C-alpha positions in Angstrom: 63.0 113.7 118.6 63.4 110.2 117.2 66.4 108.2 118.4 69.9 108.1 116.7 71.2 104.7 116.2 74.9 103.6 116.2 75.5 100.5 114.1 78.7 98.5 114.8 79.6 94.7 114.7 80.6 94.7 118.4 79.8 96.9 121.3 80.9 97.1 124.9 82.7 99.3 127.5 85.7 97.1 127.7 86.4 96.4 124.0 89.9 97.6 122.9 89.5 98.6 119.3 89.5 102.2 118.2 86.2 102.0 116.6 84.6 100.2 119.4 85.9 102.7 122.0 84.8 105.6 119.8 81.3 104.2 119.6 81.0 103.6 123.3 82.3 107.1 124.2 80.3 109.0 121.7 76.9 107.2 122.2 77.2 107.5 126.0 78.2 111.2 125.9 75.3 112.0 123.5 73.0 110.2 125.8 74.2 112.2 128.8 73.3 115.3 127.0 69.7 114.2 126.8 69.5 112.6 123.3 67.9 109.3 122.7 70.6 107.0 121.6 70.4 103.2 120.6 73.1 100.8 119.6 72.4 98.2 116.9 75.0 95.4 117.1 75.5 91.7 116.9 75.5 88.9 119.5 79.3 88.4 118.7 81.4 89.4 121.7 84.5 91.0 120.1 86.7 91.3 117.0 88.9 88.6 118.5 86.1 86.1 118.8 84.6 83.7 116.4 82.5 86.0 114.1 79.9 83.3 113.5 79.1 82.6 117.1 76.5 84.2 119.2 78.4 84.7 122.5 75.7 87.1 123.8 71.8 86.7 123.9 69.8 88.4 121.2 67.3 91.1 122.2 67.3 94.4 124.0 69.2 95.5 127.0 69.7 98.9 128.8 73.3 99.9 129.4 73.4 103.2 131.3 71.4 105.6 129.3 71.6 103.6 126.0 69.3 101.1 124.6 71.3 98.3 123.0 69.8 95.9 120.5 71.7 92.7 119.7 71.0 90.6 116.6 72.2 87.1 115.7 75.1 86.7 113.3 74.9 84.6 110.2 76.7 81.5 109.7 79.9 81.8 107.6 82.7 80.0 105.9 85.7 81.3 107.9 88.2 79.3 105.6 86.9 81.1 102.4 87.0 84.4 104.2 90.6 83.8 105.4 91.6 82.9 101.9 90.1 86.2 100.5 91.6 88.1 103.4 95.1 86.5 102.8 94.9 87.3 99.2 94.2 90.9 99.9 96.9 91.3 102.5 99.5 89.8 100.2 99.1 92.8 97.8 101.9 95.2 98.2 100.7 98.6 99.3 102.5 100.3 96.4 100.4 98.3 93.9 97.1 99.8 95.3 95.5 102.2 92.9 92.4 104.4 93.4 89.3 103.4 91.5 90.9 99.9 90.8 89.5 96.7 92.7 92.6 95.0 94.1 90.7 91.9 94.7 90.3 89.6 91.6 88.7 86.2 90.8 85.7 86.9 93.2 87.9 87.3 96.2 86.4 90.7 97.1 82.9 89.3 96.9 84.0 86.5 99.2 85.5 88.9 101.7 82.1 90.7 102.0 79.9 87.6 101.9 81.9 85.6 104.5 82.5 88.7 106.7 80.6 89.2 109.9 77.0 89.6 108.8 73.6 89.7 110.3 70.4 89.1 108.3 68.5 89.7 111.4 70.0 93.3 111.8 69.5 94.0 108.1 65.8 93.1 108.4 65.4 95.4 111.3 67.0 98.3 109.5 64.8 97.8 106.5 61.6 97.6 108.4 62.2 100.1 111.2 64.2 103.0 109.5 61.2 105.4 109.9 61.5 105.1 113.6 65.0 106.7 113.7 66.3 110.3 113.1 69.7 109.0 111.9 72.1 106.1 111.7 75.7 106.2 112.3 77.7 103.3 110.9 81.2 102.5 111.9 83.8 101.3 111.0 83.8 100.9 107.3 85.1 97.4 106.4 82.6 94.8 108.0 79.6 93.1 106.4 77.2 94.6 108.9 78.1 98.0 107.5 78.6 97.2 103.9 75.2 95.4 103.6 73.3 97.4 106.2 73.9 101.0 105.2 72.4 101.0 101.8 69.1 99.9 103.4 68.9 103.3 105.1 71.3 105.3 102.9 69.3 108.6 103.1 69.4 108.6 106.8 72.9 107.2 107.3 76.2 108.8 108.3 79.3 106.7 107.8 82.1 107.1 110.2 84.7 104.9 108.3 87.7 105.1 110.5 89.4 104.8 107.1 93.0 103.5 106.6 95.1 103.4 103.5 94.9 99.6 103.3 93.6 97.1 100.7 90.1 96.9 102.0 89.6 100.7 101.4 89.9 100.0 97.6 86.9 97.5 97.6 84.0 98.7 95.3 81.7 97.8 98.2 83.4 100.4 100.3 83.1 103.0 97.7 79.5 102.2 97.2 78.6 102.9 100.9 80.7 106.1 101.0 78.9 107.5 97.9 75.5 106.4 99.0 75.4 107.6 102.7 74.0 111.0 103.4 77.2 112.3 105.3 80.6 111.1 106.3 82.1 111.7 109.8 85.9 111.8 109.9 88.1 111.4 112.8 90.9 113.6 111.4 91.9 115.8 108.6 94.3 113.1 107.3 91.4 110.7 107.1 89.3 113.2 105.1 92.2 113.7 102.7 92.7 110.0 102.2 88.9 109.6 101.3 89.2 112.4 98.8 92.3 110.7 97.3 90.5 107.4 97.0 87.1 108.7 95.7 87.6 112.1 94.2 85.8 115.3 95.0 82.2 114.0 94.8 82.3 113.2 98.5 84.0 116.4 99.7 81.0 118.4 100.7 79.2 115.7 102.6 82.1 115.0 104.9 82.9 116.6 108.3 85.8 116.3 110.6 84.4 115.6 114.1 87.6 114.6 115.8 88.0 112.1 118.6 88.1 113.0 122.3 90.7 111.4 124.6 90.0 109.9 128.0 92.3 110.9 130.8 92.3 109.9 134.4 93.9 113.2 135.3 96.2 111.3 137.6 99.2 113.0 139.3 102.6 111.4 139.2 102.3 110.0 142.6 99.1 108.1 141.8 100.6 106.3 138.9 102.1 102.8 139.3 105.9 102.9 139.5 106.3 99.4 138.1 104.6 97.7 135.3 105.3 93.9 134.5 108.5 94.0 136.5 109.8 97.2 134.8 110.9 100.0 137.0 109.5 102.8 134.8 111.3 105.7 136.4 114.7 104.1 136.1 114.5 102.7 132.5 114.8 104.7 129.2 112.3 103.1 126.8 110.4 103.8 123.6 106.7 102.7 123.8 104.7 101.2 121.0 101.1 101.0 122.2 98.0 99.5 120.4 97.1 96.5 118.5 100.0 94.2 117.9 100.2 92.6 114.4 101.9 92.7 111.1 99.3 95.1 109.5 100.1 97.7 112.2 103.8 97.4 111.3 104.8 95.9 114.7 107.1 93.5 113.0 108.8 96.2 111.0 109.4 98.3 114.2 110.9 95.3 116.1 113.3 94.7 113.1 114.4 98.4 113.1 114.9 98.2 116.9 116.9 94.9 116.5 119.1 96.6 113.9 119.6 99.7 116.1 120.7 97.5 119.1 123.1 95.4 116.8 124.7 98.6 115.6 124.8 100.3 119.1 125.5 97.4 121.5 126.3 99.9 124.2 122.9 101.4 124.2 120.5 100.8 127.2 117.4 102.0 125.2 114.5 99.6 125.6 111.5 98.9 123.4 108.3 98.2 125.2 105.2 96.9 123.1 101.8 96.7 124.7 98.3 96.1 123.4 95.9 93.5 122.4 96.8 90.9 119.6 98.7 87.7 119.1 102.3 87.7 120.2 104.9 87.9 121.4 106.8 90.5 119.4 110.4 91.3 120.0 111.1 89.3 123.0 114.0 87.6 121.3 115.6 91.0 120.7 117.9 92.4 123.4 116.0 95.2 125.1 112.6 94.2 123.5 109.6 93.5 125.7 106.0 92.5 124.8 103.7 93.2 127.7 100.5 92.1 125.8 97.3 93.7 126.9 97.7 96.1 130.0 95.4 97.8 132.3 94.3 101.3 131.7 96.3 102.4 134.8 99.3 100.6 133.6 98.9 102.2 130.2 98.9 105.6 131.8 102.0 104.9 133.7 103.8 103.6 130.5 102.8 106.8 128.7 103.9 109.1 131.5 107.5 107.6 131.8 108.3 106.7 128.2 111.1 108.6 126.3 108.8 108.8 123.2 105.7 107.0 121.8 106.3 105.2 118.3 103.2 104.8 116.2 104.5 102.8 113.2 101.1 101.9 111.6 100.4 103.3 108.3 96.7 102.2 108.6 95.1 104.7 111.0 92.2 107.1 110.6 93.1 108.7 114.0 95.5 107.7 116.9 94.2 108.2 120.3 97.4 107.1 121.9 99.2 109.9 120.1 97.0 112.4 121.7 97.4 110.6 125.0 101.1 110.8 124.9 101.0 114.5 124.0 98.8 115.1 127.0 101.7 113.7 129.1 104.2 116.0 127.2 105.8 113.0 125.4 107.0 113.3 121.8 105.7 111.0 119.1 107.0 109.5 115.9 104.4 108.4 113.3 104.5 106.7 109.9 105.1 109.2 107.2 102.8 107.4 104.8 99.8 107.4 107.1 98.0 110.6 106.4 96.0 110.9 109.6 98.9 110.6 112.0 101.5 112.3 109.8 99.3 115.3 109.3 98.7 115.6 113.0 102.4 115.3 114.0 103.5 117.8 111.3 100.7 120.3 112.2 101.6 120.1 115.9 105.4 119.9 115.5 105.2 117.3 118.3 107.6 114.8 117.0 108.9 113.1 113.8 108.0 111.0 110.8 109.7 107.9 109.6 108.7 105.5 106.7 111.0 102.6 106.1 112.9 100.4 108.4 116.2 102.4 108.1 114.4 105.7 109.0 112.8 104.1 112.2 116.3 102.7 113.1 117.8 106.2 112.8 115.0 107.6 115.0 115.9 105.1 117.8 119.4 106.4 117.7 118.3 110.1 117.6 116.1 109.6 120.6 118.9 108.0 122.6 121.1 111.0 122.0 118.6 113.7 122.7 118.3 115.5 126.2 115.2 115.2 128.2 114.5 118.9 128.0 114.5 118.8 124.1 112.2 115.9 124.2 109.7 117.6 126.5 109.6 120.6 124.1 108.3 118.4 121.3 105.8 117.0 123.8 104.6 120.4 124.9 103.8 121.4 121.3 101.9 118.2 120.8 100.1 118.9 124.0 98.7 122.2 122.7 97.5 120.6 119.5 95.8 117.9 121.6 94.0 120.5 123.6 92.6 122.1 120.5 91.4 118.8 118.7 91.0 116.1 121.3 88.7 117.7 124.0 85.5 115.7 124.3 83.0 118.6 124.7 84.1 120.2 121.4 83.9 116.8 119.7 80.4 116.1 120.9 79.2 119.7 119.9 80.3 118.7 116.4 78.3 115.5 116.5 75.2 117.3 117.7 75.7 119.9 114.8 76.2 117.4 112.1 73.5 115.1 113.0 70.9 117.7 113.4 70.4 117.2 117.1 70.4 121.0 117.9 67.6 123.4 116.9 68.8 125.1 113.7 69.0 128.8 113.4 66.4 129.6 110.8 66.9 132.4 108.3 63.7 134.0 107.1 63.8 134.5 103.3 62.6 137.8 101.9 60.0 136.7 99.5 58.5 140.1 98.8 60.0 139.9 95.2 57.7 137.0 94.4 54.5 139.0 94.4 52.8 138.5 91.1 55.4 136.2 89.6 54.9 132.5 90.3 56.4 130.9 87.2 59.9 131.3 85.7 60.9 129.1 82.8 64.3 128.9 81.0 65.0 128.7 77.2 68.1 127.3 75.7 69.0 126.7 72.1 70.4 123.1 72.8 70.4 120.7 75.8 73.0 118.0 76.0 74.4 115.6 78.5 77.6 117.0 80.2 77.1 120.4 78.6 78.0 123.3 80.9 75.2 125.5 80.0 72.7 122.6 80.1 74.0 121.8 83.7 73.6 125.5 84.6 69.9 125.5 83.6 69.3 122.4 85.7 70.9 124.1 88.7 68.9 127.3 88.2 65.7 125.4 87.7 66.2 123.5 91.0 67.0 126.8 92.9 63.9 128.4 91.6 61.8 125.4 92.5 63.2 125.5 96.2 62.0 129.1 96.3 58.5 128.1 95.3 58.5 128.9 91.6 57.1 126.7 88.9 60.0 126.2 86.5 60.7 124.1 83.4 63.5 124.1 80.7 62.6 124.5 77.1 65.0 123.8 74.3 65.0 123.5 70.5 67.4 120.4 70.5 67.6 117.8 73.1 69.9 114.8 73.8 67.7 111.7 74.0 69.3 110.8 77.4 68.2 114.1 78.8 64.4 114.2 78.0 63.6 113.8 81.7 65.2 117.2 82.4 63.9 119.4 79.6 61.1 119.8 77.2 61.2 120.6 73.4 60.2 124.0 72.5 57.1 124.0 70.2 56.1 127.4 69.2 55.9 128.6 72.7 53.2 125.9 73.7 53.3 125.4 77.5 54.7 128.9 78.2 52.0 131.4 79.3 52.2 135.1 78.5 52.6 136.2 82.1 55.4 133.7 82.8 58.9 134.9 83.5 61.6 133.8 81.1 65.4 133.3 81.4 66.9 133.1 78.0 70.4 131.6 77.7 72.2 133.0 74.6 75.4 131.5 73.1 74.6 130.9 69.4 72.2 131.7 66.7 68.8 130.1 67.4 65.2 130.0 66.2 64.1 131.0 69.9 65.2 134.6 69.3 62.0 136.0 67.8 59.9 134.3 70.5 61.8 135.6 73.4 61.8 139.2 71.8 58.0 139.1 71.5 57.3 137.5 75.0 55.2 140.0 76.9 56.1 138.7 80.4 59.0 139.5 82.6 62.4 138.2 81.1 66.0 138.2 81.5 69.0 137.1 79.4 72.0 135.1 80.6 74.9 135.4 78.1 77.4 132.5 77.8 79.5 134.1 74.9 79.4 133.6 71.2 82.7 132.3 69.9 84.3 134.7 67.3 83.4 133.1 63.9 86.8 133.7 62.4 88.3 131.3 65.0 86.4 128.4 63.5 85.6 129.5 59.9 88.3 127.5 58.3 87.7 124.3 60.3 83.8 124.5 60.3 82.1 127.0 58.0 78.7 126.0 59.0 79.3 126.6 62.7 80.8 129.9 61.8 77.4 131.0 60.1 75.5 130.1 63.2 77.9 132.1 65.4 77.5 135.1 63.0 73.8 134.9 63.5 74.3 134.7 67.2 76.3 137.9 67.2 73.7 139.6 65.1 70.9 138.4 67.4 72.7 139.7 70.5 72.5 143.2 69.2 68.8 142.8 68.4 68.1 141.4 71.8 69.5 144.3 73.7 66.6 146.7 73.6 64.1 144.0 74.7 65.9 142.9 77.9 66.3 145.4 80.7 67.7 142.6 82.9 70.8 140.6 81.8 73.9 139.0 83.1 77.0 137.4 81.6 78.4 134.3 83.2 81.7 136.2 83.5 82.7 139.8 83.6 84.3 139.3 80.3 80.9 138.4 78.8 79.2 141.2 80.7 81.4 143.7 78.9 80.4 142.0 75.6 76.9 142.7 76.6 77.5 146.4 77.3 79.3 146.8 74.0 76.1 145.4 72.3 73.7 147.8 74.1 72.6 146.0 77.1 72.1 148.3 80.1 74.0 147.5 83.3 74.4 143.7 82.9 75.2 141.8 86.0 77.5 138.8 86.5 76.0 135.3 87.2 78.8 132.7 87.2 78.4 129.1 86.1 77.9 126.8 89.1 80.6 124.2 89.3 79.8 121.9 92.2 81.8 118.7 93.1 78.8 116.7 93.9 78.5 115.9 90.1 81.5 113.6 90.8 79.9 111.5 93.4 80.0 108.6 90.8 82.5 105.7 90.3 85.3 106.3 87.9 85.5 104.1 84.9 87.6 101.2 86.0 89.2 100.4 82.7 90.3 104.0 82.1 91.6 104.1 85.7 93.7 101.1 85.0 95.0 102.4 81.6 95.9 105.8 83.0 97.7 104.7 86.2 100.5 103.0 84.4 103.4 105.1 85.9 103.2 107.8 83.2 102.5 111.5 84.0 99.2 112.6 82.5 98.6 116.1 81.0 94.9 116.8 80.4 92.9 119.3 78.4 89.1 119.1 78.3 87.1 120.8 75.5 85.6 120.1 72.1 88.3 119.8 69.3 88.0 123.3 67.8 90.5 125.7 66.4 89.8 128.3 69.1 90.6 125.8 71.7 94.1 125.5 70.2 94.8 121.8 70.7 97.3 122.2 67.9 99.4 124.5 70.1 99.1 122.0 73.0 100.4 119.1 70.8 103.4 121.2 69.7 104.4 122.1 73.2 103.8 118.6 74.4 106.3 117.3 71.8 108.8 119.7 73.5 108.0 118.4 76.9 108.2 114.8 75.9 111.6 115.4 74.2 112.9 116.9 77.5 111.4 114.7 80.2 109.7 111.6 78.6 107.3 109.3 80.4 104.2 111.4 79.8 101.0 111.3 77.8 98.7 114.1 76.6 94.8 113.3 77.0 92.6 115.4 74.9 89.0 115.0 76.0 86.3 116.5 73.7 84.0 115.7 70.9 85.0 115.6 67.3 84.0 114.3 63.9 86.7 112.4 62.2 85.9 113.9 58.8 86.4 117.4 60.1 89.4 119.3 58.8 90.6 120.3 62.2 90.7 116.9 63.6 92.5 115.6 60.5 95.1 118.4 60.9 95.6 117.3 64.5 96.2 113.7 63.6 98.7 114.8 60.9 100.5 117.0 63.6 100.8 113.9 65.9 102.2 111.8 63.2 104.6 114.6 62.2 106.0 114.7 65.9 106.0 110.9 66.1 103.5 111.1 69.1 101.4 108.0 68.2 100.6 106.3 71.4 101.6 109.4 73.5 98.5 111.6 72.6 95.0 110.2 73.5 92.0 111.5 71.7 89.1 110.2 73.9 86.2 111.9 72.0 83.2 112.8 73.9 83.1 110.7 77.0 80.7 109.7 79.8 80.9 111.4 83.1 82.4 108.3 84.6 85.2 108.3 81.9 85.8 112.0 82.4 86.0 111.4 86.1 88.8 108.9 85.4 90.6 111.5 83.3 90.5 114.1 85.9 91.4 111.6 88.8 94.5 110.5 87.0 95.7 113.9 85.7 98.8 115.4 87.0 98.4 118.7 85.1 95.5 120.6 83.4 97.1 122.6 80.5 95.1 125.0 78.3 96.3 126.7 75.2 92.8 128.1 74.4 92.5 131.5 72.9 88.9 132.0 73.6 86.9 130.9 76.7 83.7 132.7 77.7 84.0 131.1 81.1 86.0 127.7 81.1 84.2 125.2 83.3 87.0 122.6 83.0 89.3 125.0 84.7 87.2 124.9 87.9 86.5 121.1 87.6 90.4 120.6 87.5 90.5 122.6 90.8 88.1 120.2 92.5 90.3 117.4 91.6 93.5 119.1 92.9 95.1 119.3 89.6 97.4 122.2 89.1 96.1 124.5 86.2 98.5 125.9 83.7 96.6 128.2 81.1 97.2 130.8 78.4 96.0 134.2 79.5 93.2 134.9 77.1 89.5 135.9 77.1 87.7 135.0 80.4 90.5 132.6 81.7 92.2 135.0 84.0 88.9 136.1 85.6 87.9 132.4 86.0 91.2 131.3 87.6 91.4 134.3 89.9 94.2 133.6 92.3 94.2 129.9 91.4 96.3 128.2 88.7 99.2 129.7 86.8 98.8 131.9 83.7 101.3 132.5 80.8 101.3 135.0 77.9 103.9 133.6 75.5 103.2 130.3 73.6 106.3 130.3 71.5 108.9 129.2 73.9 108.1 125.5 74.2 111.1 124.5 76.4 110.4 127.2 79.0 106.7 126.2 79.1 107.7 122.5 79.5 110.0 123.4 82.4 107.1 125.2 84.1 104.7 122.2 83.5 107.4 120.0 84.9 107.7 122.1 88.1 103.9 122.0 88.6 103.8 118.3 88.3 106.9 117.3 90.4 108.0 120.2 92.8 106.1 119.5 96.0 106.2 123.1 97.3 105.1 124.8 94.1 102.4 122.3 93.4 101.1 122.6 97.0 101.0 126.4 96.7 99.0 126.4 93.5 96.5 123.6 94.8 96.0 125.5 98.1 95.1 128.7 96.1 92.8 126.7 93.8 91.0 125.2 96.8 90.0 128.7 97.8 89.1 129.8 94.3 86.8 127.0 93.5 84.3 128.0 96.4 83.2 131.1 94.4 81.4 128.7 92.0 79.3 126.8 94.5 75.5 126.9 94.4 75.3 128.9 97.7 77.7 131.5 96.3 75.6 131.7 93.0 72.1 131.8 94.6 72.2 135.4 95.9 73.1 136.6 92.3 70.2 134.6 90.9 68.0 136.2 93.4 69.1 139.6 92.3 68.3 138.6 88.7 64.8 137.5 89.7 64.2 140.7 91.6 65.1 142.7 88.6 62.5 140.7 86.5 59.9 141.5 89.0 60.7 145.3 88.6 
């Protein structure tokens, strides 16, 4: 097999950064398992050295079982970089917003351009990518990664080591995370952070591989009893271990300890800080000690004897020292705003969380009062967690699996049903950008093509932007008599006679015809087309022995119209559609501190936007600070739209209700990303794609129990049956938006429900439909 390359700015066994140690460990362990591993890096020695200096010679060297290729770094303007970096670091963390570039006036571009870069490495990637099986880039925030990954995007895996910090909000970072083939996460918290920053489009290409922890497996007697003059067994101390600087909250922890000692002068509790970085930290505080960088053996001794490990950084994708402390049965405190460490501590029950200076100060006091046995119990729970998630063999197994370094188990497909049928086309009355039925035809076409069928989409009306996906129907030209047909029915269409008379195998997929009476007053012409669709449905029944509704609700409609034993083929709703940037202006507008209630659907009487506006008026009068976003196409001259505008004016909701009209996917992405609640009052849904899309964005769904809505939601979302009590509904909406436990419970159920509409869940049902066409 071709080699796998790890791409990282610096590489070496003795480098102390988390990403550097990770690259060393993983590359060497994969090589020991017999894989060909190369490292592509620069001639710069380390993070702490001058990034524009080639400290090491360019060329190839063999380090153990690895081939290490070093490339010269580019000259850079360190002053401009420092200006951009200082600008970014000065932005308060609370001001950071997903989808909004925090760097302004070109500072973001300067940060990337004057970062550590290597044109020589970029050229090598461009001209040698075919020689490699895969590339693993880590970590996320350096020029070598941001400029190099796009050159080999289809072969690339990004291991971002992502932190919730200003750099993570750069558009260039979003670009590489969206372009790469896959993402390797160190922890569940890091994965959750990435989803928060970029939305659901990256969910399915990410994998939590974990990080193994090194251990000397030394006994108590083998560890040093003294480190830097400290008699470890005789002192009671809290240990802070890792890079020492402001961004890791070292200063904040020292201030918290200082306040603790001032309030408790009788205390003998010490604070020992150790790790690389510029110092000293805390040496002026009574009981504070900064040891700087210590040896691995001294680090082990410090961990073994500490009262607890404090990890105050909120910028971690994983914390190796937390796992190391747990292996020594020592409890841990982590920053409550750091997803990676906080989720681990909570899941393990191996310590405590603190966020601000006062909470850290209280933890110092709490620890000083606790008995050793109680501390050890926390540590033991952490040790069990570390055994599950920080063992190297399991971690490397996951790398092999994700990178395709194992022989895959091949599943033989039964293709007997294909005998005699080589072409299956689809017919649909209209084909438009963003339309759910149109998207479904594309997914079905692609699935059919992967199974070896020739397949095209034919339509009577086509959005000009979609001509690359479908062909105009012209009296059946291009469709042979023996071709299989899949006809999508949802409205009266001129295709009906053709599909009835087609002599080849065929099937019908029914997406529901909206009852004409629901729209007759607002749109008489649409009502006439819907009436024709219902009449045609009855005509079609005797000509289609194979049929399916996209919900059980629609299949029952088919049965009532004479179709024999219709199946159910749900609409596929996959998050990959949202692997696009959100519209930045919309993201800025909607992240202004107000809650956002969202509904997505064309403005039509059966969607009942009028009911939603009424109940929103109740909500606003009770709680305030909220807006209603109505996404969906409309024509200003239509009576229903005009009635909605009058309703808004009547309630005094100008500025509180946003009518977006039909929007691009990028703008819709923004609306979903910023929504706090998806609220549907619709009285007729044949399926309800936006309900599932909301689930992918982790938006709790509150919906009126009608038509196919209960079936689509399943165990996800919350249904109601009474529209009249606006105050009770508003209280429920408030609960879903602001009660953490209720919201979490709903979202957890929705995460399970949304899986039922992925392409892999739909494909077997499509296969059954095709087998039926083959007889």
